[in-house]
N, C-alpha and C positions, 0 to 999 in steps of 0.2 A: 212494468217489466220486472221489477224486483219480486213482486208477488208471484208472477208466473214462474220465475226461476226457482223460488222456494217450493212452489207446487210441484214442478217437475222433479226437483231433487227429492222431495218427499215421496213421490210416486216410485222413483227408481229405488229408493231405500226400502219401500214396502215390497216391491217385487223381489229384491235381493233377499229380504227377510223370509218371504214366502218360499223361495227356492231353497233356502237353508233348512227351513222346517220340513219341507217335502223330502229332502235327502238326509235328514238327521237319522241316526241309527243308535241302537242300544246294544248291550251285550248279547241279547237273544238273537239279534240279526247276524251276529258274527258266528254263531254256533254252526259247527260242521267243518267240512274241508273245502279249501279254495285253491285253485291253480293260480300261480303267479304268472300273469301274462304280459305285464309291462313293468319296466323299471325306469323311473324318471321320464315316462312318456314314450319309451322305446320298447318295441316288442321283444320279449324274452323267448328266443327260439331254442327248442330242444333238439339236439342232433340225434340222428338215428342211433338207437342203442343207448342213448343217455337217459337220465332220470328227469322226469317232469318235476320242476320245483313247485312245491305246494306248502300250504300252511293250514293247520287244523286248530280249531278252538273248541275246547270242551268247557262250556260255561257252567256245567254242574260241578266239576271238580276243580276248576280254575287252572286248567292245564293248556299250554300251547305246545304243539308238536308239528313236525313236518319234515321236509327234505329240501335242502338248499340247492339241489342239482347234483349232488354227490353224496354228502353226508346227512345223516339224520340229525335233527335238532329238537331241543325241548327247552321250555321256559315256563314260568308261572304267569298266570293271568290274574290281575288284581280285580276281584269281583266287586270291590267297593269303589272303583273308579267312577268318575262322573261320566254320564252318557256322552259318547263321542270321543272320549279321551282314552289313550292306551299307551302303555310303556312296556316294551318287550324285555326290558332289563338286560341281563347278560345271558345270551343264548348259549346253552351247553350243546356240544355236538360231538359226533364220532370223528375219528381222525384218519379216515381213509384217503388215499391219494387216487385221483381219477385222471384219465387222459385229458379231460377238458375241465379245468377248474375256474374258467372265466365266469360262467354263470353263477357259480357258488359265491365268488368274491363280490359280484354285483348284488346278489340277494342279501348277503350278510351286511354289506355296507349300507344298503337301503334300509334294512330293518332297524339298524342302529339309530336312524334319523327319525323314525316314525313317532308321532306325538298324538295323532288324532285320526278318526275314520268317519266316513259317511257312505251312505248307500248311493248307488248309481243304477237305478232300475231294480228289477226283482232278483237278478242273478249276479250282480256286480257290487263289489265294495272297493272304495278307493281309500288308500292310506296316505296321510299328509304329514309333512314335517311341521315344526312349530311356527314356521312362517307361512303356512297354508299352501306350500308348494306340493304338487302331486308327486308322490314318491313311489308307491307301488299300486298297481291295479290288479285286483283279484276277481276271478270268475268262478262261480260255484262249480265244484269239481264234478259232481254228479247229482242227479235227482234220485231220491229214494223211490223205488218202483215196487209195485206189488209183486210178490213172488210168482203169482199165477201168470204174469205177463212174460215170464221167461219161456213159457210153453212154446214149443216148436223148434225149428231149425235155424241156427245162426252160423254164418260163415266167419271164420277167424281171419281177421284182416291184418293184425299185427301181434307180435309177441315180444315182450320186453322193449316196446317202442320200435321194434324192427319190423317193417312191412313184410308180409308174406310174399315170397318171390312170385312174380306174375307167371313165370314159366313152369311152375310146379304142376306135375301131372294130375295129382289128386288133391284139389283144394281142401284144406282142413275145415272141419265144422264140428259143432256140438249141437245135439238135439235134446231138448229137455221134456221130460214127462213129469210135470209138476204134481199131478194127482197121485202118482205112485212114487214120487221122490227118486226118480232115476234119470241118468244122463247117459247118452251114448254118442258116438261120433267117429270121425276119422282124423288121425293125427298127421296126415300127409302121406302115410304109408300104411300103418296098421290101424285096425279098428280098436275102439276104446269103449268101455262101459263101466259105470260106477253107481254107487248109491249117493244120494244127496243128503247132507246133514244140515239142519237149520237150528242153531243154538237159540234158546229163548232169550228175550230181553233186547234183541237188536234185529230189527226187521231187515237190515242190509247184510246180516251175517250169513255166510254160506261156506260149506266145504264139501269135498268129495271124499268118500271112503270106499274101501273094498274095491278099488279100481283094478281092472284087468285089461290086457291088450293081447292082440295076436302077436306073433313073433316073426313076421316076414322081414327079410333084409331088402332094402331098397337103395337106389343110388344116392338119394338125399336123405340121410338120417339126422343131419344136424338140425333141420327145422323141427322134425318130430321130437327130438330130444329136448329142444327148447320149450316146445308146447307142453310136453309131459312134465318138465320141471316147473313150469308156470302153474299147471293144474294142481300139482302137489302142494303148492304154497298159497292157494286161493283162500281168502278169509272173508271178503266182502264183495258186493256187487252193486252196480247202480246204472242209471240211464244217462248217457252222454247227450243224446238227442233222440228224436222220434224213433229212428230205426237203428240206433247204435247203443250198445251197452259195453261195460268194461268190468273186469274182475281185478281185485287188488289184493296185495299181501297184507300181513298184519301191520307192517310199518308204512302202508300207504302206497307202495310201489305199484304202478299200473302194469299188470302182468299180461293180460289178454284184452284185445279190443275185437268186438264182433259186430256184424251187421245182420239184420233180419234177412233171411233167405226168401226169395220170391216163390220158392216151391211150396 
């Protein structure tokens, strides 16, 4: 019986070890931007119009950046740290006051406890404290997608995390001509067209220039103004899922969310 107990214990230890190796991560696995989706095992919900909390790792320059739900934050990344170990140090942040500061306080409090990280599948990273308790769960913010796959018509479903009103008479959309680097569409009232600029060195970088719109007045100009403001600040894009893409500002704010049109 004693030998059997030792054998079972050894098997359990081996399985545990295999699981740890399978989920182990290095700095290269952290590279990119990640949405903060859970704090201490509880989902972190972004309210309409609020900022999605996220964190980005630049493993080339040793920079950590992101948004805690209201304010932008930055810190340094120790490129010489052991695999799976991380220390966010003292996060520097802007000092804006927002209507809802609850998420921000949760994020900053959790980041201060983080000591290590491991993978959880292909698109998830879990951050742990020094006692190996789950502290923050991260999900890959977007997948890099080929520019050519922007081709076609995409319906705008949200702007600045605010859903497009369902009762809107003319649903807004953007249509991309990637071969000629042009975009046109409807902003809920007026038509829009512009040239597409693709800076070198970053496959996700994009911006629109020489934009022009018609000048009709419509009952709902607020949605149109928000969309136009978002368009003017676009710097990057990526795929959220098979039929959904998003455009982001220079500091990572999700400006527009779009779904592929069936047309």
